ZADO-1210 file (C-alpha; in nm, 4 decimals, padded with zeros to 6 digits):
<atoms>
<atom x="00.1401" y="-01.6214" z="-02.2261" code="MET" pos="1"/>
<atom x="-00.1844" y="-01.4286" z="-02.1919" code="THR" pos="2"/>
<atom x="-00.1604" y="-01.1083" z="-01.9875" code="VAL" pos="3"/>
<atom x="-00.4511" y="-01.0975" z="-01.7367" code="PRO" pos="4"/>
<atom x="-00.7261" y="-00.8447" z="-01.7866" code="SER" pos="5"/>
<atom x="-00.7434" y="-00.6501" z="-01.4572" code="PRO" pos="6"/>
<atom x="-01.0507" y="-00.4621" z="-01.5732" code="ALA" pos="7"/>
<atom x="-01.2399" y="-00.7894" z="-01.5515" code="ALA" pos="8"/>
<atom x="-01.1179" y="-00.8570" z="-01.1956" code="THR" pos="9"/>
<atom x="-01.2463" y="-00.5749" z="-00.9725" code="PRO" pos="10"/>
<atom x="-01.2510" y="-00.5623" z="-00.5956" code="TRP" pos="11"/>
<atom x="-01.4607" y="-00.8297" z="-00.4288" code="SER" pos="12"/>
<atom x="-01.4904" y="-00.9647" z="-00.0754" code="SER" pos="13"/>
<atom x="-01.3363" y="-01.2978" z="-00.1800" code="ASP" pos="14"/>
<atom x="-01.0279" y="-01.1183" z="-00.3246" code="ARG" pos="15"/>
<atom x="-01.0220" y="-00.8052" z="-00.1100" code="PRO" pos="16"/>
<atom x="-00.6597" y="-00.7166" z="-00.1877" code="TRP" pos="17"/>
<atom x="-00.7496" y="-00.6094" z="-00.5433" code="ARG" pos="18"/>
<atom x="-00.8293" y="-00.2563" z="-00.6590" code="GLY" pos="19"/>
<atom x="-00.7058" y="00.0694" z="-00.5072" code="VAL" pos="20"/>
<atom x="-00.5905" y="-00.0132" z="-00.1545" code="MET" pos="21"/>
<atom x="-00.4648" y="00.3055" z="00.0101" code="VAL" pos="22"/>
<atom x="-00.1655" y="00.2804" z="00.2398" code="ALA" pos="23"/>
<atom x="-00.3045" y="00.5236" z="00.4901" code="THR" pos="24"/>
<atom x="-00.1114" y="00.8018" z="00.6501" code="ALA" pos="25"/>
<atom x="-00.1854" y="00.8383" z="01.0221" code="LEU" pos="26"/>
<atom x="-00.3121" y="01.1785" z="01.1426" code="PRO" pos="27"/>
<atom x="-00.1064" y="01.3044" z="01.4364" code="LEU" pos="28"/>
<atom x="-00.1771" y="01.6002" z="01.6598" code="ARG" pos="29"/>
<atom x="00.0904" y="01.8596" z="01.7404" code="ASP" pos="30"/>
<atom x="00.1846" y="01.6584" z="02.0502" code="ASP" pos="31"/>
<atom x="00.2338" y="01.3543" z="01.8207" code="LEU" pos="32"/>
<atom x="-00.0620" y="01.1647" z="01.9649" code="SER" pos="33"/>
<atom x="-00.2872" y="00.9835" z="01.7200" code="ILE" pos="34"/>
<atom x="-00.6133" y="01.1518" z="01.6219" code="ASP" pos="35"/>
<atom x="-00.8275" y="00.8377" z="01.5878" code="TYR" pos="36"/>
<atom x="-01.1443" y="01.0323" z="01.5058" code="ASP" pos="37"/>
<atom x="-00.9659" y="01.2060" z="01.2184" code="ALA" pos="38"/>
<atom x="-00.8262" y="00.8713" z="01.1010" code="TYR" pos="39"/>
<atom x="-01.1712" y="00.7104" z="01.1020" code="ALA" pos="40"/>
<atom x="-01.3121" y="00.9995" z="00.9013" code="GLU" pos="41"/>
<atom x="-01.0222" y="00.9751" z="00.6580" code="HIS" pos="42"/>
<atom x="-01.0761" y="00.6022" z="00.5968" code="VAL" pos="43"/>
<atom x="-01.4455" y="00.6633" z="00.5332" code="HIS" pos="44"/>
<atom x="-01.3632" y="00.9542" z="00.2990" code="TRP" pos="45"/>
<atom x="-01.1171" y="00.7505" z="00.0933" code="LEU" pos="46"/>
<atom x="-01.3702" y="00.4761" z="00.0279" code="ILE" pos="47"/>
<atom x="-01.6437" y="00.7277" z="-00.0436" code="ALA" pos="48"/>
<atom x="-01.4174" y="00.8867" z="-00.3056" code="ASN" pos="49"/>
<atom x="-01.3602" y="00.5758" z="-00.5107" code="GLY" pos="50"/>
<atom x="-01.0904" y="00.3806" z="-00.3318" code="CYS" pos="51"/>
<atom x="-01.1535" y="00.0111" z="-00.2630" code="ASP" pos="52"/>
<atom x="-00.9890" y="-00.0288" z="00.0740" code="GLY" pos="53"/>
<atom x="-00.7124" y="00.0751" z="00.3120" code="VAL" pos="54"/>
<atom x="-00.3815" y="-00.0554" z="00.4391" code="VAL" pos="55"/>
<atom x="-00.3183" y="00.0623" z="00.7960" code="PRO" pos="56"/>
<atom x="00.0098" y="00.0102" z="00.9780" code="ASN" pos="57"/>
<atom x="00.2334" y="00.0255" z="00.6743" code="GLY" pos="58"/>
<atom x="00.5431" y="00.2407" z="00.6494" code="SER" pos="59"/>
<atom x="00.3273" y="00.5367" z="00.5452" code="LEU" pos="60"/>
<atom x="00.1298" y="00.4784" z="00.8653" code="GLY" pos="61"/>
<atom x="00.4538" y="00.5029" z="01.0665" code="GLU" pos="62"/>
<atom x="00.3939" y="00.1609" z="01.2211" code="TYR" pos="63"/>
<atom x="00.7524" y="00.1387" z="01.3451" code="GLN" pos="64"/>
<atom x="00.6865" y="00.4256" z="01.5869" code="THR" pos="65"/>
<atom x="00.3604" y="00.2945" z="01.7317" code="LEU" pos="66"/>
<atom x="00.3071" y="00.1196" z="02.0627" code="THR" pos="67"/>
<atom x="00.1343" y="-00.2182" z="02.0567" code="ASP" pos="68"/>
<atom x="-00.1862" y="-00.0600" z="02.1885" code="ASP" pos="69"/>
<atom x="-00.1775" y="00.2126" z="01.9233" code="GLU" pos="70"/>
<atom x="-00.1126" y="-00.0345" z="01.6458" code="ARG" pos="71"/>
<atom x="-00.4028" y="-00.2577" z="01.7471" code="ALA" pos="72"/>
<atom x="-00.6376" y="00.0380" z="01.7873" code="ARG" pos="73"/>
<atom x="-00.5481" y="00.1712" z="01.4403" code="VAL" pos="74"/>
<atom x="-00.6643" y="-00.1610" z="01.2883" code="VAL" pos="75"/>
<atom x="-00.9871" y="-00.1639" z="01.4879" code="ARG" pos="76"/>
<atom x="-01.0537" y="00.1977" z="01.3882" code="THR" pos="77"/>
<atom x="-00.9963" y="00.1220" z="01.0194" code="ALA" pos="78"/>
<atom x="-01.2260" y="-00.1818" z="01.0231" code="VAL" pos="79"/>
<atom x="-01.5052" y="00.0119" z="01.1926" code="ALA" pos="80"/>
<atom x="-01.4701" y="00.3091" z="00.9543" code="ALA" pos="81"/>
<atom x="-01.4444" y="00.1053" z="00.6349" code="ALA" pos="82"/>
<atom x="-01.7929" y="-00.0340" z="00.6807" code="GLY" pos="83"/>
<atom x="-01.6698" y="-00.3745" z="00.5632" code="ASP" pos="84"/>
<atom x="-01.3676" y="-00.5262" z="00.7351" code="GLY" pos="85"/>
<atom x="-01.2748" y="-00.7070" z="00.4149" code="ALA" pos="86"/>
<atom x="-01.1670" y="-00.3689" z="00.2800" code="ARG" pos="87"/>
<atom x="-00.8882" y="-00.3469" z="00.5406" code="VAL" pos="88"/>
<atom x="-00.5430" y="-00.5023" z="00.4822" code="MET" pos="89"/>
<atom x="-00.3242" y="-00.4272" z="00.7811" code="PRO" pos="90"/>
<atom x="00.0514" y="-00.4372" z="00.7607" code="GLY" pos="91"/>
<atom x="00.1840" y="-00.7029" z="01.0002" code="VAL" pos="92"/>
<atom x="00.5585" y="-00.6518" z="00.9611" code="ALA" pos="93"/>
<atom x="00.7793" y="-00.7217" z="01.2634" code="ALA" pos="94"/>
<atom x="01.1294" y="-00.8408" z="01.3333" code="TYR" pos="95"/>
<atom x="01.0072" y="-01.1789" z="01.4569" code="GLY" pos="96"/>
<atom x="00.7860" y="-01.4210" z="01.2661" code="SER" pos="97"/>
<atom x="00.5914" y="-01.5044" z="01.5810" code="ALA" pos="98"/>
<atom x="00.5207" y="-01.1356" z="01.6363" code="VAL" pos="99"/>
<atom x="00.4035" y="-01.0938" z="01.2779" code="SER" pos="100"/>
<atom x="00.1742" y="-01.3923" z="01.3222" code="ARG" pos="101"/>
<atom x="00.0260" y="-01.2361" z="01.6368" code="ARG" pos="102"/>
<atom x="-00.0437" y="-00.9139" z="01.4425" code="TRP" pos="103"/>
<atom x="-00.2092" y="-01.1221" z="01.1708" code="ALA" pos="104"/>
<atom x="-00.4222" y="-01.2931" z="01.4367" code="GLU" pos="105"/>
<atom x="-00.5163" y="-00.9550" z="01.5795" code="GLN" pos="106"/>
<atom x="-00.6164" y="-00.8392" z="01.2292" code="ALA" pos="107"/>
<atom x="-00.8346" y="-01.1475" z="01.1901" code="ALA" pos="108"/>
<atom x="-00.9984" y="-01.0876" z="01.5296" code="GLU" pos="109"/>
<atom x="-01.0678" y="-00.7272" z="01.4311" code="ALA" pos="110"/>
<atom x="-01.2398" y="-00.8425" z="01.1118" code="GLY" pos="111"/>
<atom x="-00.9830" y="-00.7497" z="00.8465" code="ALA" pos="112"/>
<atom x="-00.9880" y="-00.9300" z="00.5121" code="GLY" pos="113"/>
<atom x="-00.6152" y="-00.9813" z="00.4456" code="SER" pos="114"/>
<atom x="-00.2700" y="-00.8802" z="00.5666" code="VAL" pos="115"/>
<atom x="00.0420" y="-00.7321" z="00.4072" code="LEU" pos="116"/>
<atom x="00.3754" y="-00.8848" z="00.5122" code="LEU" pos="117"/>
<atom x="00.7347" y="-00.7845" z="00.4506" code="LEU" pos="118"/>
<atom x="01.0002" y="-01.0595" z="00.4481" code="PRO" pos="119"/>
<atom x="01.2251" y="-01.0971" z="00.7520" code="PRO" pos="120"/>
<atom x="01.4291" y="-00.7772" z="00.7687" code="ASN" pos="121"/>
<atom x="01.6202" y="-00.7926" z="01.0928" code="ALA" pos="122"/>
<atom x="01.8951" y="-00.9536" z="00.8846" code="TYR" pos="123"/>
<atom x="01.9495" y="-01.0576" z="00.5220" code="ARG" pos="124"/>
<atom x="01.7353" y="-01.3704" z="00.5318" code="ALA" pos="125"/>
<atom x="01.7992" y="-01.6598" z="00.2938" code="ASP" pos="126"/>
<atom x="01.5257" y="-01.8438" z="00.1018" code="GLU" pos="127"/>
<atom x="01.4678" y="-02.1000" z="00.3761" code="ARG" pos="128"/>
<atom x="01.4106" y="-01.8296" z="00.6346" code="ALA" pos="129"/>
<atom x="01.1802" y="-01.6338" z="00.4008" code="VAL" pos="130"/>
<atom x="00.9681" y="-01.9395" z="00.3296" code="ARG" pos="131"/>
<atom x="00.9415" y="-02.0227" z="00.7008" code="GLY" pos="132"/>
<atom x="00.8453" y="-01.6642" z="00.7834" code="HIS" pos="133"/>
<atom x="00.5565" y="-01.6554" z="00.5359" code="TYR" pos="134"/>
<atom x="00.4377" y="-02.0059" z="00.6278" code="ALA" pos="135"/>
<atom x="00.4235" y="-01.9070" z="00.9944" code="GLU" pos="136"/>
<atom x="00.2136" y="-01.5952" z="00.9382" code="VAL" pos="137"/>
<atom x="-00.0179" y="-01.7793" z="00.6978" code="ALA" pos="138"/>
<atom x="-00.1178" y="-02.0003" z="00.9922" code="LYS" pos="139"/>
<atom x="-00.3192" y="-01.7054" z="01.1246" code="ALA" pos="140"/>
<atom x="-00.5757" y="-01.7868" z="00.8562" code="GLY" pos="141"/>
<atom x="-00.5978" y="-01.4605" z="00.6635" code="LEU" pos="142"/>
<atom x="-00.4773" y="-01.4263" z="00.3033" code="PRO" pos="143"/>
<atom x="-00.1194" y="-01.2983" z="00.3037" code="VAL" pos="144"/>
<atom x="00.0041" y="-01.0448" z="00.0506" code="ILE" pos="145"/>
<atom x="00.3823" y="-01.0469" z="00.0241" code="ALA" pos="146"/>
<atom x="00.5547" y="-00.7079" z="00.0120" code="TYR" pos="147"/>
<atom x="00.8670" y="-00.7062" z="-00.2008" code="ASN" pos="148"/>
<atom x="01.0798" y="-00.4061" z="-00.1099" code="ASN" pos="149"/>
<atom x="01.4419" y="-00.5137" z="-00.1672" code="PRO" pos="150"/>
<atom x="01.5547" y="-00.1508" z="-00.1536" code="ILE" pos="151"/>
<atom x="01.4782" y="-00.1181" z="00.2181" code="ASP" pos="152"/>
<atom x="01.4750" y="-00.4782" z="00.3420" code="THR" pos="153"/>
<atom x="01.7742" y="-00.6058" z="00.1418" code="LYS" pos="154"/>
<atom x="01.5710" y="-00.9274" z="00.0921" code="VAL" pos="155"/>
<atom x="01.4508" y="-00.9787" z="-00.2642" code="ASP" pos="156"/>
<atom x="01.1347" y="-01.1758" z="-00.3298" code="LEU" pos="157"/>
<atom x="01.2297" y="-01.2821" z="-00.6789" code="THR" pos="158"/>
<atom x="00.9660" y="-01.4150" z="-00.9188" code="PRO" pos="159"/>
<atom x="01.0958" y="-01.7714" z="-00.8628" code="ALA" pos="160"/>
<atom x="01.0752" y="-01.7328" z="-00.4849" code="LEU" pos="161"/>
<atom x="00.7286" y="-01.5806" z="-00.5039" code="LEU" pos="162"/>
<atom x="00.6121" y="-01.8698" z="-00.7212" code="ALA" pos="163"/>
<atom x="00.7387" y="-02.1101" z="-00.4559" code="ARG" pos="164"/>
<atom x="00.5685" y="-01.9207" z="-00.1730" code="LEU" pos="165"/>
<atom x="00.2444" y="-01.9213" z="-00.3706" code="HIS" pos="166"/>
<atom x="00.2765" y="-02.2874" z="-00.4502" code="GLY" pos="167"/>
<atom x="00.3228" y="-02.3636" z="-00.0822" code="GLU" pos="168"/>
<atom x="00.0033" y="-02.1748" z="00.0018" code="GLY" pos="169"/>
<atom x="00.1782" y="-01.8991" z="00.1974" code="SER" pos="170"/>
<atom x="00.0849" y="-01.5963" z="-00.0180" code="VAL" pos="171"/>
<atom x="-00.1960" y="-01.4989" z="-00.2548" code="VAL" pos="172"/>
<atom x="-00.0476" y="-01.1815" z="-00.4027" code="ALA" pos="173"/>
<atom x="00.2576" y="-00.9581" z="-00.4017" code="VAL" pos="174"/>
<atom x="00.2928" y="-00.5841" z="-00.3594" code="LYS" pos="175"/>
<atom x="00.5753" y="-00.5299" z="-00.6068" code="GLU" pos="176"/>
<atom x="00.7990" y="-00.2363" z="-00.5127" code="PHE" pos="177"/>
<atom x="01.1275" y="-00.3315" z="-00.6793" code="SER" pos="178"/>
<atom x="01.0638" y="-00.0835" z="-00.9594" code="GLY" pos="179"/>
<atom x="01.1429" y="-00.3512" z="-01.2170" code="ASP" pos="180"/>
<atom x="00.8234" y="-00.3729" z="-01.4229" code="VAL" pos="181"/>
<atom x="00.9627" y="-00.6687" z="-01.6182" code="ARG" pos="182"/>
<atom x="00.9079" y="-00.8866" z="-01.3151" code="ARG" pos="183"/>
<atom x="00.5300" y="-00.8799" z="-01.3620" code="ALA" pos="184"/>
<atom x="00.5633" y="-01.0837" z="-01.6796" code="TYR" pos="185"/>
<atom x="00.7940" y="-01.3391" z="-01.5187" code="GLU" pos="186"/>
<atom x="00.5641" y="-01.3744" z="-01.2199" code="ILE" pos="187"/>
<atom x="00.2732" y="-01.4369" z="-01.4610" code="ALA" pos="188"/>
<atom x="00.4759" y="-01.7089" z="-01.6292" code="GLU" pos="189"/>
<atom x="00.5859" y="-01.8833" z="-01.3113" code="LEU" pos="190"/>
<atom x="00.2763" y="-01.8331" z="-01.0965" code="ALA" pos="191"/>
<atom x="-00.0194" y="-01.7294" z="-01.3162" code="PRO" pos="192"/>
<atom x="-00.2630" y="-01.7329" z="-01.0233" code="ASP" pos="193"/>
<atom x="-00.0509" y="-01.5043" z="-00.8041" code="LEU" pos="194"/>
<atom x="-00.1937" y="-01.1506" z="-00.8082" code="ASP" pos="195"/>
<atom x="00.0494" y="-00.8670" z="-00.8749" code="VAL" pos="196"/>
<atom x="-00.0266" y="-00.5361" z="-00.7046" code="LEU" pos="197"/>
<atom x="00.1515" y="-00.2151" z="-00.8041" code="ALA" pos="198"/>
<atom x="00.3559" y="-00.1171" z="-00.5022" code="GLY" pos="199"/>
<atom x="00.4946" y="00.2197" z="-00.6102" code="ALA" pos="200"/>
<atom x="00.2840" y="00.5087" z="-00.7309" code="ASP" pos="201"/>
<atom x="00.5183" y="00.6106" z="-01.0082" code="ASP" pos="202"/>
<atom x="00.5078" y="00.2774" z="-01.1967" code="VAL" pos="203"/>
<atom x="00.1331" y="00.2263" z="-01.1742" code="LEU" pos="204"/>
<atom x="00.0469" y="00.2519" z="-01.5433" code="VAL" pos="205"/>
<atom x="00.3381" y="00.0349" z="-01.6470" code="GLU" pos="206"/>
<atom x="00.2423" y="-00.2415" z="-01.4052" code="LEU" pos="207"/>
<atom x="-00.1277" y="-00.2124" z="-01.4896" code="ALA" pos="208"/>
<atom x="-00.0444" y="-00.2725" z="-01.8541" code="LEU" pos="209"/>
<atom x="00.1636" y="-00.5698" z="-01.7446" code="ALA" pos="210"/>
<atom x="-00.1385" y="-00.7249" z="-01.5706" code="GLY" pos="211"/>
<atom x="-00.1453" y="-00.5860" z="-01.2156" code="ALA" pos="212"/>
<atom x="-00.4875" y="-00.6289" z="-01.0535" code="VAL" pos="213"/>
<atom x="-00.4371" y="-00.3849" z="-00.7652" code="GLY" pos="214"/>
<atom x="-00.2486" y="-00.0837" z="-00.6402" code="TRP" pos="215"/>
<atom x="-00.1222" y="-00.0359" z="-00.2838" code="VAL" pos="216"/>
<atom x="-00.1094" y="00.3401" z="-00.3172" code="ALA" pos="217"/>
<atom x="00.0136" y="00.6403" z="-00.1247" code="GLY" pos="218"/>
<atom x="-00.1061" y="00.9532" z="-00.3038" code="TYR" pos="219"/>
<atom x="-00.4791" y="00.8758" z="-00.2904" code="PRO" pos="220"/>
<atom x="-00.4448" y="01.0058" z="00.0673" code="ASN" pos="221"/>
<atom x="-00.4507" y="01.3508" z="-00.0916" code="ALA" pos="222"/>
<atom x="-00.6176" y="01.2857" z="-00.4293" code="PHE" pos="223"/>
<atom x="-00.8363" y="00.9762" z="-00.4041" code="PRO" pos="224"/>
<atom x="-01.0822" y="01.0469" z="-00.6872" code="ALA" pos="225"/>
<atom x="-00.8100" y="01.1325" z="-00.9387" code="ALA" pos="226"/>
<atom x="-00.5992" y="00.8301" z="-00.8408" code="CYS" pos="227"/>
<atom x="-00.9006" y="00.5970" z="-00.8594" code="ALA" pos="228"/>
<atom x="-00.9796" y="00.7297" z="-01.2070" code="THR" pos="229"/>
<atom x="-00.6160" y="00.6814" z="-01.3092" code="LEU" pos="230"/>
<atom x="-00.6075" y="00.3253" z="-01.1819" code="TYR" pos="231"/>
<atom x="-00.9300" y="00.2205" z="-01.3492" code="ARG" pos="232"/>
<atom x="-00.8295" y="00.3759" z="-01.6809" code="ALA" pos="233"/>
<atom x="-00.4881" y="00.2087" z="-01.6631" code="ALA" pos="234"/>
<atom x="-00.6202" y="-00.1415" z="-01.5936" code="VAL" pos="235"/>
<atom x="-00.8824" y="-00.0961" z="-01.8634" code="ALA" pos="236"/>
<atom x="-00.5977" y="00.0026" z="-02.0955" code="ARG" pos="237"/>
<atom x="-00.7779" y="00.3287" z="-02.1691" code="ASP" pos="238"/>
<atom x="-00.4581" y="00.5169" z="-02.2424" code="LEU" pos="239"/>
<atom x="-00.6361" y="00.8218" z="-02.3810" code="ASP" pos="240"/>
<atom x="-00.7599" y="00.8820" z="-02.0253" code="THR" pos="241"/>
<atom x="-00.4712" y="00.7312" z="-01.8271" code="ALA" pos="242"/>
<atom x="-00.1648" y="00.8863" z="-01.9882" code="LEU" pos="243"/>
<atom x="-00.2548" y="01.2580" z="-01.9596" code="PRO" pos="244"/>
<atom x="-00.3733" y="01.2057" z="-01.6030" code="LEU" pos="245"/>
<atom x="-00.0589" y="01.0086" z="-01.5176" code="TYR" pos="246"/>
<atom x="00.1618" y="01.2789" z="-01.6617" code="ALA" pos="247"/>
<atom x="-00.0142" y="01.5520" z="-01.4689" code="SER" pos="248"/>
<atom x="00.0215" y="01.3635" z="-01.1382" code="LEU" pos="249"/>
<atom x="00.3632" y="01.2041" z="-01.1860" code="HIS" pos="250"/>
<atom x="00.5636" y="01.4807" z="-01.0213" code="SER" pos="251"/>
<atom x="00.3687" y="01.3949" z="-00.7034" code="LEU" pos="252"/>
<atom x="00.3587" y="01.0190" z="-00.7531" code="LEU" pos="253"/>
<atom x="00.7401" y="01.0060" z="-00.7707" code="ARG" pos="254"/>
<atom x="00.7559" y="01.1096" z="-00.4049" code="TRP" pos="255"/>
<atom x="00.6107" y="00.7714" z="-00.3099" code="ASP" pos="256"/>
<atom x="00.9439" y="00.6105" z="-00.4041" code="SER" pos="257"/>
<atom x="01.1617" y="00.8543" z="-00.2126" code="ARG" pos="258"/>
<atom x="01.2940" y="00.8266" z="00.1412" code="THR" pos="259"/>
<atom x="01.0819" y="01.1235" z="00.2586" code="GLU" pos="260"/>
<atom x="00.7568" y="00.9860" z="00.1147" code="PHE" pos="261"/>
<atom x="00.5718" y="01.0009" z="00.4472" code="VAL" pos="262"/>
<atom x="00.6497" y="01.3657" z="00.5017" code="GLN" pos="263"/>
<atom x="00.5712" y="01.4499" z="00.1378" code="ALA" pos="264"/>
<atom x="00.2311" y="01.2795" z="00.1309" code="ILE" pos="265"/>
<atom x="00.1347" y="01.4284" z="00.4670" code="LYS" pos="266"/>
<atom x="00.2308" y="01.7753" z="00.3447" code="LEU" pos="267"/>
<atom x="00.0142" y="01.7282" z="00.0348" code="SER" pos="268"/>
<atom x="-00.2701" y="01.6171" z="00.2613" code="MET" pos="269"/>
<atom x="-00.2324" y="01.9292" z="00.4748" code="ASP" pos="270"/>
<atom x="-00.2348" y="02.1480" z="00.1646" code="ILE" pos="271"/>
<atom x="-00.5587" y="01.9998" z="00.0295" code="VAL" pos="272"/>
<atom x="-00.7300" y="02.0079" z="00.3717" code="GLY" pos="273"/>
<atom x="-00.6897" y="01.6456" z="00.4768" code="ARG" pos="274"/>
<atom x="-00.5647" y="01.5383" z="00.8224" code="PRO" pos="275"/>
<atom x="-00.1942" y="01.4810" z="00.7694" code="GLY" pos="276"/>
<atom x="-00.0069" y="01.6554" z="01.0470" code="GLY" pos="277"/>
<atom x="00.3489" y="01.5986" z="01.1655" code="PRO" pos="278"/>
<atom x="00.5543" y="01.2788" z="01.1657" code="THR" pos="279"/>
<atom x="00.7039" y="01.1041" z="01.4618" code="ARG" pos="280"/>
<atom x="01.0829" y="01.1039" z="01.5052" code="PRO" pos="281"/>
<atom x="01.3169" y="00.9960" z="01.3664" code="PRO" pos="282"/>
<atom x="01.1326" y="01.1421" z="01.0679" code="ARG" pos="283"/>
<atom x="01.1697" y="01.5196" z="01.0581" code="LEU" pos="284"/>
<atom x="00.9847" y="01.7803" z="00.8477" code="PRO" pos="285"/>
<atom x="01.0962" y="01.8139" z="00.4881" code="LEU" pos="286"/>
<atom x="01.3822" y="02.0539" z="00.4176" code="PRO" pos="287"/>
<atom x="01.2615" y="02.3863" z="00.2794" code="ALA" pos="288"/>
<atom x="01.3567" y="02.3130" z="-00.0827" code="GLU" pos="289"/>
<atom x="01.1858" y="01.9725" z="-00.0844" code="SER" pos="290"/>
<atom x="00.8792" y="02.1092" z="00.0888" code="GLY" pos="291"/>
<atom x="00.8535" y="02.3841" z="-00.1723" code="ALA" pos="292"/>
<atom x="00.8653" y="02.1235" z="-00.4467" code="GLY" pos="293"/>
<atom x="00.5878" y="01.9167" z="-00.2915" code="VAL" pos="294"/>
<atom x="00.3797" y="02.2283" z="-00.2352" code="ARG" pos="295"/>
<atom x="00.4187" y="02.3435" z="-00.5947" code="ALA" pos="296"/>
<atom x="00.3293" y="02.0033" z="-00.7365" code="ALA" pos="297"/>
<atom x="00.0298" y="01.9731" z="-00.5051" code="THR" pos="298"/>
<atom x="-00.1016" y="02.3168" z="-00.5883" code="GLU" pos="299"/>
<atom x="-00.0572" y="02.2404" z="-00.9599" code="LYS" pos="300"/>
<atom x="-00.2689" y="01.9258" z="-00.9188" code="ALA" pos="301"/>
<atom x="-00.5353" y="02.1211" z="-00.7358" code="VAL" pos="302"/>
<atom x="-00.5372" y="02.3905" z="-01.0070" code="ALA" pos="303"/>
<atom x="-00.5833" y="02.1123" z="-01.2654" code="ALA" pos="304"/>
<atom x="-00.9027" y="02.0147" z="-01.0892" code="GLY" pos="305"/>
<atom x="-00.7743" y="01.6943" z="-00.9312" code="HIS" pos="306"/>
<atom x="-00.9257" y="01.5909" z="-00.6002" code="ARG" pos="307"/>
</atoms>
């Protein structure tokens, strides 16, 4: 088996899910209303600082707490701010497949280039239900990136199942969040044309070395330039650049895999002067000890010159 060379497969409008796709946090005011102007500025800033695109309405964007009108407006805002709708990959997760398809259709109407889709998670779906779910959303016409998060959904998109979904034309890529880096090699064996995207910040380098061609990332919300440099060094297998940078950021990147990742990333954003703000319930502010840890790691990254 030949491991793909991600450095030779950069972002392009015909494969807009590749590269550094930032799962955007959503700026909220003190009254918990959405600051759409701040969000638009943030999307523009991320792309201007080396990121390839954005993923609105993911878990980091608190999509579960949004009204339908808010969720649709977030996508329209991201498309307008990105300058090229292909750079926007909205999350379209929902309890029902028909609802997810409608969100994918809304993303297409807004001008987005692809969508990110969790498996059914209202119950522990079997393979038949998973395949039907992805086939239904694919009917919307946009490329579908599967999101494998068995930790939270309790539905595991195994390499064999992903190969079947890809073979059926339902998915073009997978955001791999299982934490098991070995899966990238099995996916490459079973479905060599299925793109693997790093789905957790703290296994980026390992998955890049295993052939990942993209990163659906959280911490570029606070440090886009440093994270973009890290990604490009990792996929180029420039370990002299990647490993010291990875080590210096890893105490922050680990927060992306923790339950309180939304609060942690928003706190880091606030510290570096980006529009983070509070979170909507049921998420509460970080406990004092956790908040102090995030603050110390963020200030250390700033002192190291990361931005």
